[in-house]
N, C-alpha and C positions, 0 to 999 in steps of 0.2 A: 542698563542694556536696552530697555524698552524706549527710554528717551532718546538714546543714540539712534535707534532704528527709526523712530518717528522723525528725527532731524534729517536723517538720510533720505527718507521718503519725501519730506517737505522740500528739501533742496533739489531733489531730482524732479519733482513736480513743477519746479520753476521753469525748467527747460520747455516742456510743451506749452506752459502758460505763456512764455515769451514768444514761442512760435505762433501762438494764437493771435498775437499782435501784428504778425507779418502782413496779413491782408490789408489792415487799415494803413500801415506804414507804406505799403506798395501803392495803394490806390490814391492816397492823399499826398505823398511826398515824392514818389519816383516818376520818371518820364513814362508815358504809357507805351504799351506794346513791347517792352524789353524785359520779359521775365527771366530769360536765360542770362542776360547781362547781370541782372540782380543776383542770380544764383552764383555766377562767377565772382562777383564782388563780395558776396557773403562768405564764400569759401576761401578763395586764394589769398587775399591780403591778410585775413585773420590767421590762416595757417602759417604764412610766412612770418608773421609777428611772433606767434607762439614758438616756432622753431628757432627764431633769432633770440628770443628771451631765454629759452631753455638750453640752447647751444647743444642740442642732442640730435644726432642723425640716426636713422635705423642702421642696424647691423645684422649681418647674416640673413636668416630667413625672414627677418622683419622688413626687408626691402619689398619683397613680393606680398607679404601679409598686409603691410600698410597700403599697398596699391589695391589689393582686393577689398579691404575694409573701406578704403576711401571711395572706391567705385560703388560699393553696395550702399553705404550709409549716406554718401554725398552725391557723387557724379551720376550714376545710373538712376538713383532715386529722384533727383531733381529733374533730370531729363524726362523721365516717365511722368512725373508730376506735371511738367510743362505740357506734354501731349494731352494728358487727361483734362487739364484745366481749359485747354483751348477747344476740346471736342465735346466736353460734357458740362452741364450746369454744375455749379459748385456743390450743391447738395448731393448730387449723384456721386461725384468724385469723393466727397467726404464720407459718404455712407460706405462705399466700397473700401476706402482706406481704413475704416473702422474694423475691417476684418483682420487687421494686422495682429491683434492679440491672439486670435485663434490660430493664425499661422505660426506665431512664435511658440505657442503652447505645443503644437504638433512637432515643430522642429526641435524644441528643447527636449521633448520626450525621446526623439530619435537620436540626437547628437549629444545631449548632456545627461541622459538617463533620468530626467525629471518625471515624477509620477503625473500622468494625465488624469485629472479627477473630473467627476461629473460636475462638481461645483465650478471648476474653471471653464468648462464648455458652456454651461448655462450662463455664467457671468459674461462670457464673450458674446453669446447670442443677445443677451440683454443690452450689452454695450452698443451693438450694431442697431438694435431696435431704438435705443435712446437717441443715437445720432440721427437716424432716419426721421424720427419725430421732430428733432430739433431743426434740421436743415433741409430735409427733402420736401419738394413741392409736388403737388398732384399732377401738374402739367409738365413735369420734367421729361425731356426727350432723351433717348438712349442712342448711343453710337457705338458700333461694335469695336472699332479701333480704340475709341476713348475708354470703353469699359475694360478692354484688354490691357491698356496702358495703366489704368488705375489699379487693376488687380495685380499686374506685374510689379508695380511700384510697391504695393503692400508686401508682396512676397520678397522682393529685393531688400526692403528695409528690415523685414523680419529676419531674413538670413543674416544681414549685417549685425543685428542685435545679438543673435545667438552665437555667431562666430566671435563677436567681441567678448562674449563671456567665456568661450572655449579657449581662445587665444589670449592668454594673460601676458601683457607686455612687461618686460623687465624695466622699461624706461618709466620716468615720471608720467603722471596722467596728462599734464599739459603738453609734453612732448609727443605722446601718442596721439592726442587730439590734433595737434598741429600737423603731424604726418598725414592723417586722414583728410584734413581740410585741404592741404596742398595737393594731395593725389586727386581728390575729387575735383578741385578747381582746375587742375591741369587737364583732366579729361573733359571737363565742360567747356573750356576755352575755345577749342576749334569748332565745337558744335554751335556755340553762341555766335562766333564770327560767320559761320556758314549760313546759319538760319536768319540771324538778325543784322548781319553786317557789322561794320566798325562801330565803336561806341560814339555817342553824340559828342560833338566838340564843345558845345556850350551847355553847362549845367548850372542850374539856379542854386541859391542857398538852400532851398527846401530839398532839392535833389541830393545835394552833398550831405545834408543832415540825415536824410533817409538812408543813404548808402552807409554813412558812418554808424547809424544805429544798427542796421542789419549786420555789419561787419563785427562791431565790438560786442554788442549785446546778443543779437540773434544768432551769431555763430560762435565766436570765441568763448563767451560766457556760457551760453545755452548748451553747446556741445560738450564743454568740459563738465558741466553738471550732469548731463545725460550719461556720458561714459563713466563718470564716477559712480552714478547709480547702478549701472550695469555691473561694475566691479563688486559693489557691496550687496546688491539685492538679486533676487531671482529675475532672469530676463522676462519671465511672464508677468511678474509684478510691475516691472519697469514699463513694459509696453502698454499695459492698461492705463498708465498715467497719460499716454498720448491722447486719450479721449478728452483731455482738458482743452486741447487746441480748438476744436469747433465750439466748445462751450465758452471759452474766453473770447473767441472771435464774434460769437453771437452777442455776448454781453457788451463788448465794445461797440458793436453796431447799434445796440439799443441805447447806450449812453452817449456816444460821440456823434452818431449819425442820425439819431432820432427814429430808428426803425422800430416797428411795432413787435409785440410778442403775443402769440396766440396761446390758447390753453394747451394745444397739442405740443407746442414748443416748450412750454413750461413743464409739462409732463415728461418730455424727452430729457430736459435738463436734470430733473429729479432722478430719472432712471440712470442717467450717466453717473451722477454722484453716488447713487447706491451701488452701481457696478464697481466704481473706484474703491469704495470702502470694503466691499466684499472681497475684491481681488487682493487687497493688501493684507488680509487676514492670513496668518500662517496655517497650513493644514494641520489638523490634529494628529498628534503622534500616537502610534499604536502602543497600547499598554504592554509592557514587557511582562512575561510570566514570572511569578515570584521564584526566588532562588530556592533550590531544594536544600533542606537541612541535612547535615551529615548523618549518615546511618549510625544508629547506636551500636555499641560493641556487642558482639554475640555472646551467648551464655558460655560457650566453651573456652573462650580465651580472654585475657585481660584487655582492658581498654588501651588503645594505642595512643601514645603521647605524640604531640606535634614535634616535628624535627627541630632540633636546636638551631638557633640563628647562627650564621657564620660570624666569626669574630671580625670586628672592623679592622681594616688595614691602616 
């Protein structure tokens, strides 16, 4: 049982680790200034492929549930992330996004009846502190609209995580993942065309490789692992794994781009890892009171015999 749970946690952790590579893939392989196009390409083709492979469409209430979950987990989240990324330094946006485990813990307590413990709250605060040490800079500027977009993105994604746990789909995991990616991609498509215009007519080999990586690995694989983890684990435990994304992004910048690492960043990375380990520990169960022994027979009457078992039919 323990090894199965460790395997589930490890597979789920691959999703935010993969998302941590998105920044490097976007800056090194994709055409500049087209983040919404990258979001559409990440979501829509991957979702269509998954739906085609599973040959399963939503039915009944799952038409609108798939639309809601796709908007929260994909469409609205990517759009808000786009606004935050353009109006805030990356460190500020990542620090505000690190509030997501706290939002999930609060929503899970209200919608799922999960116990909100002091350990969870302290671990969430430690996670935010670790991310801020890792990516936040002293000269970072603040923008009211950007801060609001980053905070709204964290709330939107947290709501999507909790509702994904509350609404258990009867369809296979890949089909449910495909529905959400298609819904999110369809919602993002008109926004991308309105803000960025039509897609470029000429794409280099590096551009195609980057889009292919984001579609196949960054969306189809990563989101399938993410939603599988939500099904198997507590949503609070799952969302803490999202802190791996800035950690992986910083490590890739250090290795691939030759960026430096300060002592404060190293300390932030250690705090993030400690928060991840603490968050995955199961809460201690309350000890049950010992069962009371049967009362002895009274002195005035004979001891009572247990009732005879009914004969088997």
